[in-house]
C-alpha positions in Angstrom: 78.0 -164.1 150.2 77.2 -167.7 149.6 78.4 -170.2 151.6 82.0 -171.3 150.1 82.7 -167.7 150.3 81.7 -167.8 154.4 84.1 -171.0 154.4 86.9 -169.3 152.9 86.7 -166.0 155.1 86.1 -168.4 158.0 89.7 -170.5 157.1 91.3 -167.7 156.7 90.1 -165.7 160.2 90.6 -168.7 162.3 93.6 -170.5 160.6 95.6 -167.7 158.9 97.9 -167.0 162.5 98.1 -170.3 163.0 99.4 -171.1 159.8 101.7 -168.3 159.6 103.6 -169.0 162.6 104.0 -172.2 162.0 105.3 -171.4 158.9 107.4 -168.5 160.1 110.3 -169.7 162.0 111.0 -172.5 159.3 111.3 -170.8 156.8 112.8 -167.3 158.3 111.2 -165.1 155.8 108.0 -162.8 157.0 107.4 -162.6 153.2 107.8 -165.9 152.0 105.4 -167.1 155.2 102.7 -165.2 154.2 102.8 -166.7 150.0 103.0 -169.8 151.6 99.9 -169.4 153.8 98.1 -167.5 151.0 99.5 -170.7 148.4 97.8 -173.0 151.6 94.5 -171.4 151.6 94.7 -171.5 147.3 95.7 -174.9 147.3 92.9 -176.1 150.2 89.7 -173.6 148.3 90.6 -175.4 144.7 90.9 -179.0 146.7 88.1 -178.3 148.6 85.7 -181.0 146.6 88.1 -183.3 147.4 88.5 -182.6 150.9 86.5 -186.2 153.2 87.1 -185.4 156.7 89.5 -188.1 157.7 91.7 -185.3 159.2 90.4 -182.5 160.9 90.1 -179.0 159.1 92.8 -177.6 161.0 95.1 -180.9 160.2 94.4 -180.6 156.2 95.1 -177.3 156.3 98.2 -177.4 158.1 99.5 -181.0 155.8 98.7 -178.6 152.0 101.0 -176.3 154.0 104.0 -178.5 154.9 104.0 -179.2 152.1 103.8 -176.4 150.6 106.8 -175.3 153.4 108.9 -178.6 151.6 107.8 -177.2 147.8 109.4 -173.8 149.0 112.4 -175.7 150.1 112.7 -178.2 146.6 113.2 -175.1 144.5 115.5 -173.3 147.2 117.5 -176.2 147.7 118.2 -176.6 143.7 119.8 -173.1 143.9 121.9 -173.4 147.2 125.4 -174.4 147.2 126.4 -177.5 149.5 129.5 -177.8 151.4 132.3 -180.5 150.6 133.8 -182.5 153.0 133.7 -181.8 157.1 137.1 -181.0 158.2 138.0 -183.2 160.7 140.7 -180.9 162.2 138.1 -178.4 163.5 138.8 -178.4 167.3 135.4 -180.1 168.1 136.9 -183.3 168.8 140.1 -185.3 169.1 141.8 -187.6 167.5 139.9 -190.3 168.5 136.7 -188.4 167.7 136.0 -187.8 170.9 134.3 -183.7 172.3 137.3 -182.2 173.2 137.4 -180.5 176.9 136.9 -176.9 175.4 133.6 -178.0 173.7 131.7 -180.9 175.5 128.7 -180.5 175.9 127.3 -178.5 178.5 124.2 -179.1 181.2 121.7 -177.1 179.8 119.3 -177.6 183.1 115.7 -176.8 180.5 114.0 -179.7 182.5 113.1 -176.7 185.6 111.9 -174.3 183.3 108.5 -172.3 184.1 107.0 -171.0 180.7 108.8 -167.5 180.5 112.1 -168.9 180.5 110.9 -171.6 177.1 109.6 -168.6 175.4 113.2 -166.5 176.8 115.2 -170.1 175.2 113.0 -170.2 171.9 113.4 -166.9 171.2 117.1 -168.0 171.3 116.7 -171.3 169.9 115.3 -169.0 166.5 117.9 -166.0 167.1 121.4 -169.4 167.1 119.3 -170.6 164.1 118.7 -167.8 161.5 122.4 -167.5 161.8 122.7 -170.3 159.8 124.0 -170.4 156.5 120.3 -171.7 154.5 121.2 -174.7 153.3 122.5 -176.0 156.9 118.8 -173.9 158.5 116.4 -176.1 155.6 118.0 -178.9 156.4 118.1 -178.6 160.4 114.4 -177.3 159.5 113.7 -179.7 157.0 115.6 -182.3 160.4 113.8 -181.9 163.1 110.9 -179.2 162.9 109.3 -180.8 160.2 110.6 -184.9 161.0 111.7 -186.0 157.8 113.2 -188.6 156.4 117.9 -188.0 155.8 116.4 -189.8 152.4 114.0 -187.6 151.3 115.3 -184.1 152.1 118.5 -185.4 150.4 115.9 -185.8 147.1 114.0 -182.1 148.1 116.8 -180.6 149.0 118.6 -182.0 145.5 122.3 -183.1 148.0 124.1 -186.4 148.7 123.3 -188.0 151.7 126.8 -187.3 153.0 126.4 -183.6 152.1 123.5 -183.9 154.2 125.2 -185.6 157.5 128.0 -182.6 157.1 125.3 -180.0 156.4 123.1 -181.5 159.7 126.3 -181.6 161.5 127.9 -177.9 161.3 123.9 -177.0 162.0 123.9 -178.5 165.9 127.2 -177.9 165.9 126.6 -174.0 165.4 123.1 -174.2 167.1 125.0 -175.9 170.5 127.5 -173.0 170.6 125.2 -170.0 170.0 122.7 -171.2 172.3 125.1 -171.9 175.3 126.7 -168.3 174.8 123.4 -167.0 174.8 121.1 -168.9 176.6 123.7 -170.1 179.2 124.8 -166.7 180.3 120.7 -165.5 181.0 119.9 -168.8 182.4 
């Protein structure tokens, strides 16, 4: 084997599992995650001559992977149906736009969690995230896991700003309800 082939083998052996773990929680489809990781290595291999070492090899690969995830969301965004306006009579807020007593957030007491409890918490969060509708999940992941600006999310997913806010609002409410039901009974 030549030196360049050994470099590609090294990337796969050292970073494949990390890239896969990073990707699968964002796209929530194991087959898509595998494809994105493969595309990441392929892009890195094709662009290896342009890698100048400004960032670590790991950061360089993760940046490529993050861009592949955004490309995936962009493609999916063009085929997804968006939502209309949010129903303000949903029982979550009163007439003054304050939480109703029944829907007010509860104290989750996550500051004192032990590592095992944190792992359980994130498992429940992942399960709840998977229950979101696909477009809500994509908006949530891009905003809170990828830290992408809302304007960029709208461009990537081809949605309006008001549609974005409806999606993110509904995602947060649904996640909170799911977490309170599934996590709070464990805590």
